[in-house]
C-alpha positions as CSV (number, residue, x, y, z in Angstrom):
1,M,-11.8,-12.6,-28.9
2,E,-8.5,-12.3,-30.6
3,L,-5.6,-11.0,-28.5
4,T,-3.8,-8.2,-30.4
5,I,-0.7,-6.4,-29.3
6,N,-2.9,-3.3,-28.4
7,I,-4.7,-5.1,-25.6
8,P,-1.7,-5.8,-23.3
9,A,-0.4,-2.4,-24.3
10,L,-3.4,-0.9,-22.6
11,L,-2.2,-2.2,-19.3
12,F,1.2,-0.4,-19.5
13,P,0.0,3.1,-18.3
14,A,-2.1,1.6,-15.6
15,I,0.7,-0.6,-14.2
16,S,3.2,2.3,-14.5
17,L,0.9,4.7,-12.6
18,I,0.2,2.2,-9.9
19,M,3.9,1.5,-9.5
20,L,4.5,5.2,-9.1
21,A,1.8,5.4,-6.4
22,Y,3.4,2.4,-4.6
23,T,6.9,4.1,-4.8
24,N,5.4,7.3,-3.3
25,R,3.8,5.3,-0.5
26,F,7.2,3.6,0.2
27,L,9.0,6.9,0.3
28,A,6.5,8.4,2.7
29,L,6.7,5.3,4.9
30,A,10.5,5.4,4.8
31,T,10.5,9.0,6.0
32,L,8.1,8.1,8.8
33,V,10.2,5.1,9.8
34,R,13.3,7.3,10.1
35,S,11.5,9.8,12.3
36,L,10.1,7.1,14.5
37,K,13.6,5.6,14.8
38,S,15.0,8.9,16.0
39,K,12.2,9.2,18.6
40,Y,12.8,5.7,19.7
41,E,16.6,6.3,20.1
42,E,15.9,9.5,22.0
43,G,14.3,7.3,24.7
44,E,10.6,7.7,23.9
45,K,9.5,4.1,24.2
46,N,5.8,4.3,25.0
47,I,3.3,1.6,23.9
48,G,1.9,3.8,21.1
49,L,5.3,4.1,19.5
50,Q,5.9,0.4,19.7
51,N,2.5,-0.3,18.1
52,Q,3.3,2.1,15.3
53,I,6.7,0.4,14.7
54,K,5.0,-3.0,14.4
55,N,2.4,-1.6,12.1
56,L,5.1,0.0,9.9
57,R,7.1,-3.2,9.7
58,Y,4.0,-5.0,8.4
59,R,3.1,-2.2,6.0
60,L,6.6,-2.2,4.6
61,R,6.3,-5.9,3.8
62,L,3.0,-5.3,2.1
63,I,4.4,-2.5,0.0
64,K,7.3,-4.8,-1.0
65,N,4.8,-7.4,-2.1
66,M,2.6,-4.9,-3.9
67,Q,5.6,-3.7,-5.9
68,A,6.7,-7.3,-6.6
69,F,3.3,-8.3,-8.0
70,G,3.2,-5.0,-10.0
71,V,6.6,-5.9,-11.5
72,L,5.4,-9.4,-12.3
73,S,2.3,-8.0,-13.9
74,F,4.4,-5.7,-16.0
75,A,6.9,-8.4,-17.0
76,S,4.0,-10.8,-17.9
77,C,2.5,-8.1,-20.1
78,L,5.8,-7.6,-21.9
79,F,6.3,-11.3,-22.5
80,C,2.7,-11.5,-23.7
81,M,3.4,-8.9,-26.3
82,F,6.6,-10.7,-27.3
83,F,4.6,-14.0,-27.8
84,I,1.9,-12.1,-29.7
85,Y,4.7,-10.9,-32.0
86,L,5.9,-14.5,-32.4
87,E,2.3,-15.5,-33.1
88,W,2.2,-18.0,-30.2
89,N,-1.3,-17.0,-29.2
90,I,-2.0,-19.6,-26.6
91,I,1.1,-18.7,-24.5
92,A,0.4,-15.0,-25.1
93,E,-3.2,-15.4,-23.8
94,M,-2.0,-17.3,-20.7
95,L,0.6,-14.6,-20.0
96,F,-2.0,-11.9,-20.4
97,A,-4.3,-13.6,-18.0
98,L,-1.4,-14.0,-15.6
99,S,-0.6,-10.3,-15.9
100,L,-4.2,-9.5,-15.0
101,I,-4.1,-11.8,-12.0
102,F,-0.8,-10.3,-10.7
103,F,-2.2,-6.8,-11.2
104,M,-5.3,-7.8,-9.2
105,I,-3.3,-9.3,-6.4
106,S,-1.2,-6.2,-6.2
107,L,-4.3,-4.0,-5.9
108,I,-5.8,-6.3,-3.2
109,I,-2.6,-6.0,-1.2
110,S,-2.7,-2.3,-1.7
111,L,-6.2,-2.2,-0.3
112,I,-5.0,-4.1,2.8
113,E,-2.1,-1.6,3.2
114,I,-4.5,1.3,3.0
115,Q,-6.6,-0.2,5.8
116,L,-3.4,-0.6,7.9
117,S,-2.4,3.0,7.1
118,T,-5.7,4.2,8.5
119,K,-5.2,2.1,11.6
120,A,-1.8,3.7,12.1
121,L,-3.4,7.2,11.9
122,E,-6.0,6.1,14.5
123,L,-3.1,4.9,16.8
124,E,-1.5,8.4,16.4
125,L,-4.8,10.1,17.2
126,S,-5.5,7.9,20.2
127,T,-2.5,9.5,21.9
128,L,-4.1,12.9,21.4
129,E,-7.4,12.0,23.0
130,D,-6.0,12.5,26.5
131,L,-5.3,16.2,25.8
132,D,-7.7,18.7,27.3
133,D,-10.4,19.8,24.9
134,E,-11.8,23.1,25.9
135,S,-14.6,23.2,23.3
136,L,-18.2,22.7,24.2
137,S,-18.2,19.2,22.7
138,G,-15.1,18.4,24.8
139,F,-16.9,19.5,27.9
140,I,-19.9,17.4,27.1
141,K,-17.7,14.4,26.4
142,K,-16.0,14.7,29.8
143,K,-19.3,14.9,31.6
144,F,-20.6,11.8,30.0
145,N,-17.4,9.9,30.5
146,R,-17.3,10.5,34.2
147,D,-20.7,9.1,34.8
């Protein structure tokens, strides 16, 4: 297969969209961090809040790495196109392969971050499980938990 300039150009919209999604995740996380920081400074220092802070710290590192590999993928794609223009096909093919690998790593890290995001929501919901549930299912749950 001959690598033409159109092939790496196909990655541009995909990389751009995924970078936008990563930025949105980062902004949502930044808002959450700021709200948890204010809760923490107000004196609410329960174990659930501390677990969420640890989770957020790790997720922020993951998002930073997702974005870094996304940028590396984008840059490799640009350099690939440049070397196609210069007709240095072997280097262009290696850069295109590198771009795909960086993009794949970025997506894998994104999958890990999504799993941790779900875990964070489960931590949040675990604090609500102690509330009284006056529904029929809540009544049944209480009866079975006592026995």
